[in-house]
N, C-alpha and C positions, 0 to 999 in steps of 0.2 A: 289193470284191467288183469291180466294175467294169472289165471289160478282161481280167480272170482265167478262166480255165478251169476249171471246178470239175466234176468227175464226177457225174453223173446216178446219186442213191443209190437208183436202182429199176431194174426193166425195164419199158419202155416199147415200144408199138408205136402205128402209128395203120390206121387202116383207112376208105375213104370216096369219094367223089366223084372223079375226076379232076380235078385242079389246084387242090384245096383244101388246099394246103399250110398247114402252121400253125406260126409262128414264136413262138418264145417266150424270154424274157429277152434279146432283142437278137441272140442267136447261136445259139440251137437251133431247126433249122428242120427240122420233121418233115415229110415227101411221104407221102401215103396209098397203100397197097398196096390193091386192086380190094375191094370188098366180097366176104366168102366168105359162102354160102347162110346160114349159120346166123347170122352177124351181120345180113344183110339182113333175114331175119325178126325179129329183135329189132329193130330199126330199125323195121319196119314195123308192129309191136306195141307203142313206144313213141310212132309218130306217130300210130296212131288214137286212142291213151287221151291224148294233149297237144294232137292239132290242129297240133305244130311238126312241121315238115320237117327232119328231121337230116342233114345232109350227110357229118359224119365222125364216128369213134369212135377214141377216145385210151383203151388198155387200160394200167394200170399194174399191175405185178406187185410187190409187197412180199414180197420173200425171208425177212425175218428181222426182228427189233426194231430192226435198223442201217437197214433200208429205209425212207425217208420220202417225203414231200412237204414242202416249206416253203410260209409263210403267202405267199399270192399273189393276185392279181384276175385274174379272165379277163374281161380288158375291152378286152384288145389289137387294135391294127390289123386285125390278121388274121381275128379274129373276127366280125369284120362289125359290121351293125347289128341292132338288136332281136335279140340272140342269146338264145337259151335252153340250157339244159346240164341233163340227166337223169343222174342218177348210179345205177350199177346195181353193188350189189356181191355179187360172188362167192366162197363157201368162209369 
């Protein structure tokens, strides 16, 4: 797998604070779009419930049983220190 380009088997997007780029698998770099008002409201509700200040949201759309996300760990250097992940499932 190392050094090979593999298509991402899902649709993904990222929104968040300026400069909060997210790098995964050593070669996939996501640059966040500005928060939408709906996403900012959701972020604020999650922050109020958890006490953690989230700086990005990554959206994955799984179109069919063929789309997926593989086993992974969310502790890469671009994630920062004392990281937290909130998961919201829609649909």
